[in-house]
C-alpha positions in Angstrom: 50.0 -48.1 -99.8 52.0 -50.3 -97.0 54.0 -48.4 -94.5 57.6 -49.6 -93.4 56.3 -50.6 -90.2 53.6 -52.8 -91.6 56.4 -54.6 -93.9 58.9 -54.9 -91.1 56.1 -56.5 -88.8 55.0 -59.0 -91.5 58.7 -60.1 -92.3 59.3 -60.9 -88.6 55.7 -62.6 -88.2 57.0 -64.8 -91.3 60.7 -65.3 -89.7 58.8 -66.2 -86.5 56.5 -68.7 -88.4 59.5 -70.3 -90.0 61.3 -70.6 -86.7 58.6 -72.6 -85.1 58.2 -74.9 -88.1 62.2 -75.4 -88.1 61.9 -76.2 -84.4 59.4 -78.8 -84.6 60.6 -80.4 -87.5 64.4 -80.7 -86.3 63.7 -81.2 -82.6 60.4 -82.1 -81.8 60.0 -84.9 -84.4 63.4 -86.6 -83.2 62.3 -86.5 -79.5 59.4 -88.1 -80.8 60.9 -90.7 -82.5 63.3 -91.5 -79.7 60.0 -91.7 -77.2 58.5 -94.1 -79.8 61.4 -96.7 -79.9 61.5 -96.6 -76.1 58.0 -97.3 -76.0 58.3 -99.9 -78.8 61.1 -101.7 -76.9 58.8 -101.8 -73.9 55.8 -103.3 -76.0 58.1 -105.7 -77.6 59.4 -106.9 -74.1 55.8 -107.4 -72.9 54.1 -109.0 -75.9 50.8 -108.6 -77.0 49.1 -106.9 -74.0 49.6 -103.7 -75.4 48.1 -104.4 -78.9 44.6 -102.6 -78.6 46.1 -99.7 -76.6 46.1 -96.5 -78.0 49.8 -96.0 -77.0 50.4 -99.1 -79.6 48.8 -97.4 -82.3 50.5 -94.1 -81.6 53.9 -95.7 -81.5 53.4 -97.7 -84.7 52.1 -94.6 -86.5 55.5 -92.7 -85.2 57.6 -95.3 -86.3 56.1 -95.9 -89.7 56.6 -92.2 -90.6 60.4 -92.0 -89.0 62.7 -91.0 -91.7 66.3 -92.4 -92.0 66.1 -94.5 -88.7 66.8 -98.1 -89.1 66.3 -99.0 -85.4 62.6 -97.4 -85.9 62.2 -99.3 -89.2 63.4 -102.7 -87.3 60.8 -102.1 -84.4 58.0 -101.0 -86.8 58.5 -104.1 -88.9 58.3 -106.2 -85.2 55.4 -104.6 -84.1 53.8 -105.1 -87.5 54.1 -108.7 -87.0 52.4 -108.7 -83.7 49.8 -106.4 -84.9 
């Protein structure tokens, strides 16, 4: 029914998809969190000026979904107060 070439292609395709998902989870998400932490520091330094900005909402969302990062949690709480 299925040829050996087709099965190998499907296996390689699934391995490639797994690699892309793992890369985004273990590399892109931590970099995104670091970016949000840096931006949150700048927002808190300048006060309420960026409150209606799309960047504020984006940083707020990223910090709210960051896992196992105490700095991100503290910054999210500070942003929540000025929101």
